[in-house]
Structure formats: C-alpha cells, structure tokens
C-alpha positions as CSV (number, residue, x, y, z in Angstrom):
1,M,0.0,0.0,0.1
2,K,1.3,3.5,-0.9
3,L,0.7,6.6,1.2
4,R,1.5,9.9,-0.7
5,I,1.4,13.3,1.1
6,K,1.7,16.2,-1.4
7,G,3.0,19.6,-0.3
8,E,5.8,21.0,1.9
9,F,5.1,20.7,5.8
10,S,7.2,21.2,8.8
11,T,8.4,18.1,10.6
12,A,5.6,18.4,13.2
13,E,3.0,18.8,10.5
14,L,4.3,15.8,8.5
15,L,4.3,13.7,11.8
16,Q,0.7,14.6,12.5
17,T,-0.4,14.0,9.0
18,I,1.2,10.4,9.0
19,Y,-0.3,9.7,12.4
20,E,-3.8,10.7,11.3
21,Q,-3.5,8.6,8.1
22,F,-2.4,5.6,10.0
23,H,-5.6,6.0,12.2
24,I,-7.7,6.3,9.0
25,L,-5.9,3.0,7.8
26,E,-6.8,1.3,11.1
27,D,-10.4,2.6,11.2
28,N,-11.5,2.3,7.6
29,F,-9.5,-0.5,6.3
30,V,-9.0,-2.6,9.5
31,V,-5.2,-2.5,9.1
32,R,-3.8,-3.8,12.4
33,H,-0.4,-4.8,11.5
34,S,2.3,-4.2,8.7
35,M,5.8,-5.3,7.8
36,D,8.8,-3.2,6.6
37,I,7.8,0.3,5.9
38,T,9.8,2.7,3.7
39,V,9.4,6.5,4.0
40,Y,10.7,8.6,1.2
41,F,10.9,12.4,1.7
42,T,12.6,15.4,0.2
43,P,14.1,17.7,3.0
44,T,13.6,21.3,2.3
45,N,14.5,24.7,3.7
46,G,11.0,25.9,4.3
47,F,11.0,27.9,1.0
48,G,10.6,24.8,-1.3
49,E,14.4,24.3,-1.9
50,E,15.8,20.9,-1.3
51,V,18.6,20.5,1.3
52,L,21.0,17.7,1.9
53,C,21.0,15.9,5.4
54,R,24.6,15.6,6.8
55,D,26.2,13.8,9.8
56,Y,28.6,15.5,12.2
57,R,31.5,14.8,9.8
58,G,29.8,16.6,7.1
59,K,29.2,13.3,5.1
60,E,25.8,13.2,3.2
61,V,23.1,11.0,4.8
62,S,20.7,9.6,2.3
63,A,19.2,6.7,4.3
64,I,18.6,5.7,7.9
65,Y,17.9,2.1,8.9
66,V,16.1,1.2,12.2
67,E,14.8,-1.9,13.8
68,G,11.6,-0.4,15.3
69,P,10.5,1.3,18.4
70,Y,12.5,1.3,21.6
71,K,11.6,-1.5,23.8
72,C,11.6,-1.0,27.6
73,S,13.0,-3.6,29.8
74,E,9.5,-4.7,30.7
75,D,8.6,-5.5,27.1
76,E,12.1,-6.9,26.7
77,Y,12.4,-9.2,29.8
78,G,8.8,-9.3,31.2
79,F,9.4,-7.6,34.5
C-alpha cells in the first residue's frame, strides 16, 4: 500500500499527517499490522528548496535504517 502526502510541511505537521493517516488506515481499512515500511521524503529549507542531510562529519546521509521502536526492559524481559 502506498501513502503519498503532497506539499511542503514542517516536521511536526508531517508527523501529525502520517499519524492521522495511520488512524484512517486502522479505522476504515482494518489494518492492524504491517511489515517493513519505507518512507521517502525530500528535506527542504521551508521555502521549497531541497537541502542535503549531513552527519557530524559533514558526510551526506541519504538513508537511515532502524529496527523499530525502543523496547523498555518490561517489554524485553517481562519484568
């Protein structure tokens, strides 16, 4: 399934939009689980001009890979 959000948004607005759309998916389409999500976005400077993301060394960062949300010790070890 593809979710496309058009326009330029602040990070907070984008986060809220994605949050709302996932609630719509859950409520209207009974989506309760998913596997492997890929989010593509174009970072901008707020004026519609693309910018590059760079790490502390100045190296361009084009992808970030994560394993999922942080698990607290209770989730991890059942305390």
